[in-house]
Residue frames as qw, qx, qy, qz and C-alpha x, y, z in Angstrom:
[[0.344, 0.784, 0.120, -0.504, 41.56, 2.90, 150.32],
 [0.046, 0.547, -0.657, -0.516, 44.27, 2.18, 147.74],
 [0.230, 0.077, 0.959, 0.147, 42.76, -1.21, 147.01],
 [0.344, 0.662, 0.574, -0.338, 39.35, 0.40, 146.48],
 [0.211, 0.780, -0.198, -0.555, 40.71, 2.95, 144.05],
 [0.099, -0.341, 0.849, 0.391, 42.59, 0.25, 142.07],
 [0.385, 0.324, 0.862, -0.063, 39.18, -1.51, 141.46],
 [0.423, 0.736, 0.124, -0.513, 37.95, 1.33, 139.19],
 [0.638, 0.144, 0.602, 0.457, 38.28, 0.34, 135.60],
 [0.100, -0.090, 0.368, 0.920, 38.41, 2.42, 132.43],
 [0.143, -0.499, -0.749, -0.412, 34.70, 1.64, 131.84],
 [0.287, -0.726, -0.532, 0.328, 33.86, 3.75, 134.89],
 [0.223, -0.475, 0.112, 0.844, 35.75, 6.86, 133.57],
 [0.498, 0.744, 0.446, -0.016, 33.55, 8.84, 131.06],
 [0.478, 0.769, -0.049, 0.421, 36.23, 11.57, 130.47],
 [0.636, -0.579, -0.089, 0.502, 39.30, 13.14, 131.95],
 [0.305, 0.897, -0.050, 0.316, 41.36, 16.36, 131.62],
 [0.709, -0.130, -0.248, 0.647, 44.96, 16.71, 132.75],
 [0.141, -0.969, -0.193, -0.058, 45.01, 20.00, 134.75],
 [0.034, -0.894, 0.437, -0.092, 48.68, 20.17, 135.76],
 [0.945, 0.040, -0.212, 0.244, 51.85, 18.10, 135.75],
 [0.167, -0.886, 0.402, -0.159, 54.93, 18.50, 137.89],
 [0.795, 0.171, -0.502, 0.294, 58.22, 16.68, 138.47],
 [0.375, -0.772, 0.295, -0.421, 59.04, 16.62, 142.16],
 [0.529, -0.516, 0.658, -0.145, 61.77, 14.62, 144.01],
 [0.040, -0.295, 0.895, 0.333, 62.21, 12.36, 140.99],
 [0.239, 0.402, 0.880, -0.082, 58.52, 11.50, 140.73],
 [0.068, -0.285, -0.459, -0.839, 55.61, 12.89, 138.88],
 [0.183, 0.427, 0.629, -0.624, 52.56, 14.68, 140.27],
 [0.059, -0.234, -0.646, -0.724, 49.61, 14.82, 137.94],
 [0.279, 0.314, 0.502, -0.756, 46.43, 16.73, 138.74],
 [0.094, -0.159, -0.813, -0.553, 43.48, 15.31, 136.74],
 [0.537, 0.131, 0.267, -0.789, 39.75, 16.23, 136.57],
 [0.046, -0.029, -0.976, -0.213, 37.87, 12.93, 136.02],
 [0.622, -0.013, 0.022, -0.782, 34.21, 12.39, 135.16],
 [0.024, 0.071, -0.997, 0.010, 33.02, 8.98, 136.29],
 [0.545, -0.301, -0.535, -0.572, 29.77, 7.15, 136.17],
 [0.337, -0.361, 0.578, -0.649, 28.46, 7.23, 139.77],
 [0.892, -0.004, 0.008, -0.452, 26.06, 4.40, 138.96],
 [0.841, 0.295, -0.436, 0.124, 29.00, 2.14, 138.06],
 [0.368, 0.395, -0.609, 0.581, 31.31, 3.15, 140.93],
 [0.524, -0.511, 0.163, -0.662, 28.72, 3.39, 143.67],
 [0.954, -0.215, -0.176, -0.110, 28.78, -0.34, 144.50],
 [0.735, 0.284, -0.356, 0.502, 32.60, -0.24, 144.72],
 [0.199, 0.328, -0.382, 0.841, 32.72, 2.69, 147.20],
 [0.550, -0.570, -0.297, -0.533, 29.44, 2.26, 149.07],
 [0.799, -0.428, -0.363, 0.214, 31.06, 0.48, 151.98],
 [0.532, -0.005, -0.183, 0.827, 33.81, 3.11, 152.28],
 [0.060, 0.022, 0.027, -0.998, 31.60, 6.27, 151.73],
 [0.042, 0.464, 0.885, 0.015, 28.04, 5.14, 152.48],
 [0.060, 0.704, 0.349, -0.616, 26.78, 8.76, 152.89],
 [0.108, 0.560, -0.409, -0.712, 28.01, 9.70, 149.42],
 [0.312, 0.215, -0.802, -0.463, 27.56, 6.50, 147.41],
 [0.611, 0.088, 0.590, -0.520, 24.13, 5.19, 148.34],
 [0.125, -0.008, 0.916, 0.382, 22.79, 2.38, 146.27],
 [0.393, 0.533, 0.539, -0.520, 19.31, 3.85, 146.01]]
């Protein structure tokens, strides 16, 4: 799954909003609301989530 997520590029993200940030155990937790182009990311996630990202 991590490899699939890393394949998303900035071109797929239409907008984003940082909802919350926290520092925990020396690391950062960032909660973000992201709007992506389903048409662009569908081919990348279709194999992982075929019921959600159909290529129709």
